[in-house]
C-alpha positions as a Markdown table, in Angstrom:
| # | Residue | x | y | z |
|---|---|---|---|---|
| 1 | Met | 5.4 | 40.9 | 35.0 |
| 2 | Ala | 7.9 | 38.0 | 34.5 |
| 3 | Ser | 7.0 | 35.6 | 31.7 |
| 4 | Thr | 7.3 | 32.7 | 34.1 |
| 5 | Asp | 4.4 | 34.2 | 36.1 |
| 6 | Leu | 2.0 | 33.7 | 33.1 |
| 7 | His | 3.3 | 30.1 | 32.7 |
| 8 | Ala | 1.9 | 29.4 | 36.2 |
| 9 | Leu | -1.7 | 29.8 | 34.9 |
| 10 | Asp | -3.6 | 26.9 | 33.4 |
| 11 | Ile | -6.6 | 26.8 | 31.1 |
| 12 | Gly | -9.0 | 26.8 | 34.1 |
| 13 | His | -7.6 | 30.1 | 35.4 |
| 14 | Leu | -8.1 | 31.6 | 31.9 |
| 15 | Val | -11.7 | 30.4 | 31.7 |
| 16 | Ile | -12.5 | 32.0 | 35.1 |
| 17 | Met | -10.7 | 35.1 | 34.0 |
| 18 | Arg | -12.8 | 35.4 | 30.9 |
| 19 | His | -16.1 | 35.1 | 32.9 |
| 20 | Leu | -14.9 | 37.5 | 35.6 |
| 21 | Leu | -14.1 | 40.2 | 33.0 |
| 22 | Ser | -17.5 | 39.6 | 31.2 |
| 23 | Asp | -19.8 | 39.2 | 34.2 |
| 24 | Cys | -17.9 | 41.5 | 36.6 |
| 25 | Ser | -19.1 | 39.5 | 39.6 |
| 26 | Val | -17.3 | 36.9 | 41.6 |
| 27 | Thr | -20.6 | 35.6 | 42.9 |
| 28 | Arg | -22.1 | 35.1 | 39.4 |
| 29 | Val | -19.0 | 33.5 | 38.0 |
| 30 | Ala | -19.0 | 31.0 | 41.0 |
| 31 | Glu | -22.6 | 30.1 | 40.3 |
| 32 | Arg | -22.1 | 29.8 | 36.5 |
| 33 | Leu | -19.1 | 27.5 | 36.9 |
| 34 | Asn | -20.4 | 25.7 | 39.9 |
| 35 | Leu | -17.4 | 26.6 | 42.0 |
| 36 | Pro | -17.1 | 27.8 | 45.6 |
| 37 | Gln | -17.0 | 31.6 | 45.8 |
| 38 | Pro | -13.7 | 31.6 | 47.8 |
| 39 | Ser | -12.0 | 29.6 | 45.0 |
| 40 | Val | -13.0 | 32.2 | 42.4 |
| 41 | Ser | -11.7 | 35.0 | 44.7 |
| 42 | Arg | -8.4 | 33.2 | 45.1 |
| 43 | Val | -8.1 | 32.9 | 41.3 |
| 44 | Leu | -8.8 | 36.6 | 40.9 |
| 45 | Arg | -6.0 | 37.4 | 43.4 |
| 46 | Arg | -3.6 | 35.2 | 41.5 |
| 47 | Leu | -4.6 | 36.8 | 38.2 |
| 48 | Arg | -4.1 | 40.3 | 39.6 |
| 49 | Ser | -0.6 | 39.3 | 40.8 |
| 50 | Val | 0.4 | 37.7 | 37.4 |
| 51 | Phe | -0.9 | 40.7 | 35.3 |
| 52 | Ala | 0.3 | 43.3 | 37.8 |
| 53 | Asp | -3.1 | 45.0 | 37.5 |
| 54 | Pro | -6.3 | 44.9 | 39.4 |
| 55 | Leu | -8.2 | 43.8 | 36.3 |
| 56 | Leu | -11.5 | 44.5 | 38.0 |
| 57 | Val | -12.2 | 47.5 | 40.3 |
| 58 | Arg | -15.1 | 48.7 | 42.4 |
| 59 | Ser | -17.5 | 51.1 | 40.8 |
| 60 | Gly | -20.6 | 51.8 | 42.8 |
| 61 | Pro | -22.3 | 48.6 | 43.8 |
| 62 | Gly | -20.4 | 46.5 | 41.2 |
| 63 | Leu | -17.1 | 45.8 | 39.5 |
| 64 | Val | -15.8 | 47.1 | 36.2 |
| 65 | Pro | -12.8 | 46.0 | 34.1 |
| 66 | Thr | -9.6 | 48.1 | 34.0 |
| 67 | Glu | -8.1 | 49.1 | 30.7 |
| 68 | Arg | -5.8 | 46.1 | 30.8 |
| 69 | Gly | -8.7 | 43.9 | 31.9 |
| 70 | Leu | -10.7 | 45.0 | 28.8 |
| 71 | Ala | -7.8 | 44.3 | 26.5 |
| 72 | Ala | -7.3 | 40.8 | 28.0 |
| 73 | Arg | -11.0 | 40.1 | 27.8 |
| 74 | Asp | -11.2 | 40.5 | 24.1 |
| 75 | Ile | -8.0 | 38.5 | 23.4 |
| 76 | Leu | -9.1 | 35.7 | 25.8 |
| 77 | Ala | -12.5 | 35.4 | 24.2 |
| 78 | Asp | -10.9 | 34.8 | 20.8 |
| 79 | Ile | -8.3 | 32.3 | 22.1 |
| 80 | Leu | -10.8 | 30.3 | 24.2 |
| 81 | Asp | -13.4 | 30.2 | 21.4 |
| 82 | Gln | -10.8 | 28.8 | 19.0 |
| 83 | Leu | -9.6 | 26.2 | 21.6 |
| 84 | Asp | -13.2 | 25.3 | 22.2 |
| 85 | Gly | -13.8 | 24.8 | 18.5 |
| 86 | Ile | -10.8 | 22.4 | 18.3 |
| 87 | Ala | -12.0 | 20.5 | 21.3 |
| 88 | Arg | -15.5 | 20.1 | 20.0 |
| 89 | Glu | -14.5 | 19.3 | 16.4 |
| 90 | Thr | -16.2 | 16.1 | 15.4 |
| 91 | Ala | -14.0 | 13.1 | 14.7 |
| 92 | Thr | -15.1 | 13.0 | 11.1 |
| 93 | Phe | -13.6 | 14.1 | 7.8 |
| 94 | Val | -15.9 | 15.2 | 5.0 |
| 95 | Pro | -13.8 | 14.8 | 1.8 |
| 96 | Ala | -16.5 | 16.3 | -0.4 |
| 97 | Arg | -16.0 | 19.7 | 1.4 |
| 98 | Ala | -12.4 | 19.4 | 2.4 |
| 99 | Ile | -9.4 | 21.2 | 0.8 |
| 100 | Arg | -6.3 | 19.2 | 1.6 |
| 101 | Val | -3.0 | 18.0 | 0.0 |
| 102 | Phe | -2.0 | 14.6 | 1.2 |
| 103 | Thr | 1.7 | 13.5 | 0.8 |
| 104 | Ile | 2.6 | 9.9 | 0.8 |
| 105 | Ala | 6.1 | 8.5 | 0.7 |
| 106 | Cys | 6.3 | 5.0 | -0.9 |
| 107 | Ala | 8.6 | 2.3 | -2.1 |
| 108 | Asp | 9.3 | 2.1 | -5.9 |
| 109 | Cys | 8.3 | -1.6 | -6.0 |
| 110 | Leu | 4.7 | -1.1 | -5.1 |
| 111 | Ala | 2.2 | -2.8 | -7.3 |
| 112 | Val | 1.9 | -0.4 | -10.2 |
| 113 | Ala | -1.9 | -0.3 | -10.1 |
| 114 | Leu | -2.0 | 0.8 | -6.5 |
| 115 | Val | -0.8 | 4.4 | -6.8 |
| 116 | Pro | -3.3 | 5.3 | -9.6 |
| 117 | Arg | -6.1 | 3.7 | -7.6 |
| 118 | Ile | -5.3 | 5.8 | -4.5 |
| 119 | Ile | -5.2 | 9.0 | -6.6 |
| 120 | Ala | -8.5 | 8.1 | -8.3 |
| 121 | Leu | -10.3 | 7.4 | -5.0 |
| 122 | Ala | -9.2 | 10.7 | -3.6 |
| 123 | Ala | -10.3 | 12.5 | -6.8 |
| 124 | Glu | -13.7 | 10.8 | -6.6 |
| 125 | Ala | -14.1 | 11.7 | -3.0 |
| 126 | Gly | -13.8 | 15.5 | -3.2 |
| 127 | Pro | -12.7 | 18.2 | -5.7 |
| 128 | Gly | -10.5 | 19.9 | -3.1 |
| 129 | Leu | -8.4 | 16.8 | -2.4 |
| 130 | Arg | -4.9 | 16.3 | -3.8 |
| 131 | Val | -2.4 | 13.4 | -3.4 |
| 132 | Arg | 1.3 | 13.8 | -3.9 |
| 133 | Phe | 3.6 | 10.8 | -3.9 |
| 134 | Arg | 7.4 | 10.8 | -3.4 |
| 135 | Ser | 9.8 | 8.0 | -3.4 |
| 136 | Ile | 11.8 | 6.7 | -0.5 |
| 137 | Asp | 15.6 | 6.9 | -0.8 |
| 138 | Pro | 18.5 | 6.6 | 1.6 |
| 139 | Ala | 18.7 | 10.4 | 2.0 |
| 140 | Phe | 15.1 | 10.7 | 3.0 |
| 141 | Asp | 14.4 | 10.2 | 6.7 |
| 142 | Val | 10.7 | 9.1 | 6.8 |
| 143 | Ser | 10.6 | 9.3 | 10.6 |
| 144 | Asp | 11.7 | 12.9 | 10.6 |
| 145 | Ala | 9.4 | 13.8 | 7.7 |
| 146 | Leu | 6.4 | 12.3 | 9.5 |
| 147 | Lys | 7.3 | 14.0 | 12.7 |
| 148 | His | 7.6 | 17.4 | 11.0 |
| 149 | Trp | 4.4 | 17.1 | 8.9 |
| 150 | Glu | 6.3 | 16.9 | 5.6 |
| 151 | Ile | 4.4 | 13.7 | 4.8 |
| 152 | Asp | 1.2 | 12.2 | 6.1 |
| 153 | Leu | 1.8 | 8.5 | 5.4 |
| 154 | Val | 4.4 | 5.9 | 4.3 |
| 155 | Ile | 3.7 | 2.8 | 2.2 |
| 156 | Asp | 6.8 | 0.5 | 2.4 |
| 157 | Asn | 8.0 | -3.0 | 2.5 |
| 158 | Ser | 11.1 | -2.4 | 4.8 |
| 159 | Pro | 11.8 | -5.6 | 6.7 |
| 160 | Ala | 12.5 | -3.6 | 9.9 |
| 161 | Pro | 10.2 | -0.5 | 10.0 |
| 162 | Pro | 11.0 | 1.9 | 12.8 |
| 163 | Glu | 9.5 | 0.7 | 16.1 |
| 164 | His | 8.5 | 4.2 | 17.2 |
| 165 | Leu | 6.0 | 4.5 | 14.3 |
| 166 | Arg | 2.5 | 3.1 | 14.1 |
| 167 | Leu | 2.1 | 0.3 | 11.5 |
| 168 | Ala | -0.7 | -1.5 | 9.8 |
| 169 | Pro | 0.0 | -4.4 | 7.4 |
| 170 | Leu | -1.5 | -3.9 | 3.9 |
| 171 | Tyr | -0.7 | -7.0 | 1.8 |
| 172 | Asp | 1.8 | -9.8 | 1.2 |
| 173 | Asp | 3.3 | -10.2 | -2.2 |
| 174 | Glu | 5.1 | -13.4 | -3.5 |
| 175 | Val | 8.7 | -12.9 | -4.4 |
| 176 | Val | 9.4 | -13.8 | -8.1 |
| 177 | Leu | 11.9 | -13.2 | -10.9 |
| 178 | Met | 11.5 | -11.2 | -14.0 |
| 179 | Ala | 13.4 | -12.5 | -17.0 |
| 180 | Arg | 13.2 | -12.0 | -20.7 |
| 181 | His | 11.0 | -14.4 | -22.7 |
| 182 | Arg | 12.7 | -17.8 | -23.2 |
| 183 | His | 15.4 | -17.0 | -20.6 |
| 184 | Pro | 17.0 | -20.3 | -19.4 |
| 185 | Val | 15.7 | -19.7 | -15.9 |
| 186 | Gly | 12.1 | -20.1 | -17.2 |
| 187 | Arg | 12.8 | -23.7 | -18.2 |
| 188 | Leu | 14.0 | -24.7 | -14.7 |
| 189 | Gly | 10.6 | -24.5 | -13.0 |
| 190 | Thr | 11.2 | -24.3 | -9.3 |
| 191 | Ile | 14.8 | -23.1 | -8.7 |
| 192 | Ser | 17.0 | -23.7 | -5.7 |
| 193 | Leu | 18.8 | -21.0 | -3.8 |
| 194 | Glu | 22.1 | -22.3 | -5.2 |
| 195 | Gln | 20.7 | -21.9 | -8.8 |
| 196 | Tyr | 19.4 | -18.4 | -7.9 |
| 197 | Leu | 22.7 | -17.2 | -6.6 |
| 198 | Gly | 24.4 | -18.4 | -9.8 |
| 199 | Leu | 22.2 | -16.1 | -12.0 |
| 200 | Arg | 23.2 | -12.7 | -13.3 |
| 201 | His | 21.2 | -10.2 | -11.2 |
| 202 | Leu | 19.7 | -6.7 | -11.9 |
| 203 | Ala | 19.0 | -4.6 | -8.9 |
| 204 | Pro | 18.0 | -1.0 | -8.0 |
| 205 | His | 21.0 | 1.3 | -7.6 |
| 206 | Pro | 22.0 | 1.9 | -4.0 |
| 207 | Ser | 21.1 | 5.6 | -4.3 |
| 208 | Ser | 17.5 | 4.7 | -5.1 |
| 209 | Val | 16.9 | 2.2 | -2.3 |
| 210 | Arg | 18.0 | 1.8 | 1.3 |
| 211 | Glu | 20.7 | -0.7 | 2.0 |
| 212 | Ala | 19.8 | -4.3 | 2.7 |
| 213 | Gly | 16.3 | -4.3 | 1.3 |
| 214 | Pro | 13.9 | -7.3 | 1.5 |
| 215 | Ile | 15.9 | -9.5 | -0.9 |
| 216 | Asp | 19.6 | -8.7 | 0.1 |
| 217 | Gly | 18.6 | -8.3 | 3.7 |
| 218 | Glu | 17.1 | -11.8 | 3.8 |
| 219 | Leu | 20.2 | -13.3 | 2.0 |
| 220 | Ala | 22.6 | -11.5 | 4.4 |
| 221 | Arg | 20.7 | -12.8 | 7.5 |
| 222 | Ala | 21.4 | -16.3 | 6.3 |
| 223 | Gly | 25.0 | -15.6 | 5.3 |
| 224 | Tyr | 24.5 | -15.4 | 1.5 |
| 225 | Arg | 25.2 | -12.8 | -1.0 |
| 226 | Arg | 24.2 | -12.5 | -4.7 |
| 227 | Val | 26.3 | -10.9 | -7.3 |
| 228 | Ile | 24.7 | -7.8 | -8.8 |
| 229 | His | 25.8 | -7.4 | -12.5 |
| 230 | Ala | 23.9 | -4.2 | -13.2 |
| 231 | Thr | 21.8 | -1.6 | -11.4 |
| 232 | Val | 19.1 | 0.9 | -12.5 |
| 233 | Pro | 18.2 | 4.2 | -10.8 |
| 234 | Glu | 14.5 | 3.4 | -10.7 |
| 235 | Phe | 12.1 | 0.4 | -11.0 |
| 236 | Asn | 10.4 | 1.6 | -14.2 |
| 237 | Leu | 13.6 | 1.0 | -16.2 |
| 238 | Val | 13.7 | -2.7 | -15.2 |
| 239 | Pro | 11.6 | -4.0 | -18.1 |
| 240 | Asn | 13.7 | -2.3 | -20.7 |
| 241 | Val | 16.9 | -3.9 | -19.3 |
| 242 | Val | 15.4 | -7.3 | -18.7 |
| 243 | Val | 14.1 | -7.7 | -22.3 |
| 244 | Glu | 17.5 | -6.7 | -23.7 |
| 245 | Ser | 19.7 | -8.9 | -21.5 |
| 246 | Asp | 20.1 | -12.2 | -19.6 |
| 247 | Leu | 19.8 | -10.4 | -16.3 |
| 248 | Val | 17.0 | -11.4 | -13.9 |
| 249 | Phe | 15.2 | -9.0 | -11.5 |
| 250 | Thr | 13.8 | -10.1 | -8.1 |
| 251 | Thr | 10.6 | -8.3 | -7.0 |
| 252 | Gly | 7.0 | -8.8 | -6.0 |
| 253 | Arg | 4.6 | -10.8 | -8.2 |
| 254 | Arg | 2.2 | -7.9 | -8.7 |
| 255 | Phe | 4.9 | -5.6 | -10.0 |
| 256 | Ala | 6.3 | -8.3 | -12.3 |
| 257 | Glu | 2.9 | -9.4 | -13.7 |
| 258 | Tyr | 1.9 | -5.9 | -14.6 |
| 259 | His | 5.0 | -5.5 | -16.8 |
| 260 | Ala | 4.8 | -9.0 | -18.1 |
| 261 | Arg | 1.5 | -8.1 | -19.7 |
| 262 | Arg | 3.2 | -5.3 | -21.6 |
| 263 | Trp | 6.6 | -6.7 | -22.4 |
| 264 | Pro | 8.0 | -10.1 | -23.5 |
| 265 | Ile | 8.9 | -11.0 | -20.0 |
| 266 | Asp | 8.4 | -14.3 | -18.1 |
| 267 | Val | 7.6 | -14.3 | -14.4 |
| 268 | Val | 9.4 | -17.2 | -12.6 |
| 269 | Pro | 8.8 | -18.2 | -8.9 |
| 270 | Ala | 11.8 | -17.3 | -6.7 |
| 271 | Pro | 13.3 | -19.9 | -4.4 |
| 272 | Thr | 11.1 | -20.8 | -1.5 |
| 273 | Phe | 13.9 | -19.4 | 0.7 |
| 274 | Phe | 12.3 | -16.0 | 0.3 |
| 275 | Pro | 9.3 | -15.2 | 2.4 |
| 276 | Pro | 6.6 | -13.0 | 0.9 |
| 277 | Met | 7.2 | -9.3 | 0.8 |
| 278 | Arg | 5.0 | -7.6 | 3.4 |
| 279 | Phe | 3.8 | -4.1 | 2.6 |
| 280 | His | 2.5 | -1.8 | 5.3 |
| 281 | Gln | 1.4 | 1.7 | 6.2 |
| 282 | Leu | 3.4 | 3.7 | 8.6 |
| 283 | Trp | 2.4 | 6.9 | 10.4 |
| 284 | His | 3.3 | 9.0 | 13.4 |
| 285 | Asp | 1.4 | 9.4 | 16.7 |
| 286 | Arg | 1.0 | 13.0 | 15.8 |
| 287 | Asn | -1.6 | 12.3 | 13.2 |
| 288 | His | -2.9 | 9.0 | 14.6 |
| 289 | Thr | -6.2 | 10.5 | 15.6 |
| 290 | Ser | -6.4 | 13.0 | 12.7 |
| 291 | Pro | -9.8 | 12.5 | 11.0 |
| 292 | Ala | -8.2 | 13.4 | 7.6 |
| 293 | Val | -5.3 | 11.0 | 7.9 |
| 294 | Arg | -7.5 | 8.3 | 9.2 |
| 295 | Trp | -9.6 | 8.7 | 6.1 |
| 296 | Leu | -6.4 | 8.6 | 4.0 |
| 297 | Arg | -5.3 | 5.3 | 5.6 |
| 298 | Ser | -8.8 | 3.9 | 4.8 |
| 299 | Ile | -8.6 | 4.7 | 1.1 |
| 300 | Val | -5.1 | 3.2 | 0.9 |
| 301 | Ala | -6.6 | 0.0 | 2.4 |
| 302 | Gln | -9.5 | 0.2 | 0.0 |
| 303 | Ala | -7.2 | 0.6 | -3.0 |
| 304 | Val | -5.4 | -2.6 | -1.9 |
| 305 | Arg | -8.6 | -4.5 | -1.9 |
| 306 | Glu | -9.9 | -3.1 | -5.2 |
| 307 | Thr | -6.7 | -3.8 | -7.1 |
| 308 | Asp | -6.3 | -7.3 | -5.7 |
| 309 | Thr | -2.8 | -6.4 | -4.6 |
| 310 | Gly | -1.2 | -9.6 | -3.5 |
| 311 | Gln | -2.8 | -11.1 | -0.4 |
| 312 | Ala | -4.7 | -8.3 | 1.3 |
| 313 | Leu | -4.3 | -8.5 | 5.0 |
| 314 | Arg | -7.6 | -7.8 | 6.8 |
| 315 | Gly | -8.4 | -7.8 | 10.5 |
| 316 | Leu | -4.9 | -7.3 | 11.7 |
| 317 | Glu | -4.2 | -5.0 | 14.6 |
| 318 | Val | -2.5 | -1.7 | 14.1 |
| 319 | Arg | 0.9 | -1.7 | 15.8 |
| 320 | Ala | 1.2 | 1.0 | 18.4 |
| 321 | Ala | 4.3 | 3.2 | 18.4 |
| 322 | Ser | 6.8 | 2.1 | 21.0 |
């Protein structure tokens, strides 16, 4: 039997085959499946040709399976039962009974309270649930990771998220500057773009963020460029550098205010030139209808609301993948 012969069969042929091998009667199978008897007979002829075996043979007044027919019947029953279970699976996810590890890739500049709240919500929902976070860097292809089930979800503020991924806005965050207490920029009040470009800037190292992020990307689109005087490999080092220098760091208000409560740091409004940072969830069509990942997306949105992360965006349509 050539493998291409088997590829010519569809699920309907296999369902009829299962019933034929169990009922051993073309007539009863036709009645059971509400099909014309000649149609069932034609399927049996095709199955015999594909399997190069009669599958059912005459024995007295009825039919009995051949040796190959018996082997196929047992395998078919298992395969079709499993498929039926998947097809009938309810579109719900019961976190209290689930055992699942969720993996989320996220930007370093998220509001600091958001990640702990997501973890807490998952832990409260079920003892078998785990959440792993990993950062996004230039070497990490989020689209490929989503496609190959390496991650379940992305939380990011990229100004140009991939069009082929689904997207739901989470919140907007005002752009501000972090500066040491009594830094001259704090006495300026509202600063102009020209004044901003003349400051000494701290930024994430290029190896820790993708090129042209929300700040430098916005400047580049308008033909501007700031001078970066120092970089850090991760956002959590920013407060240490800011309090020990005259450098300023541009980020979202929620990130800045969290650290300003713990360090002698002032939070200064950025020039109105910068629009708010928009954070969003991204996911692949492969898990769009997954009950488990739908639940994950819902607790991320819940964490945003509960932590008052920027201006939570409610009632916005999910962007379909293109």
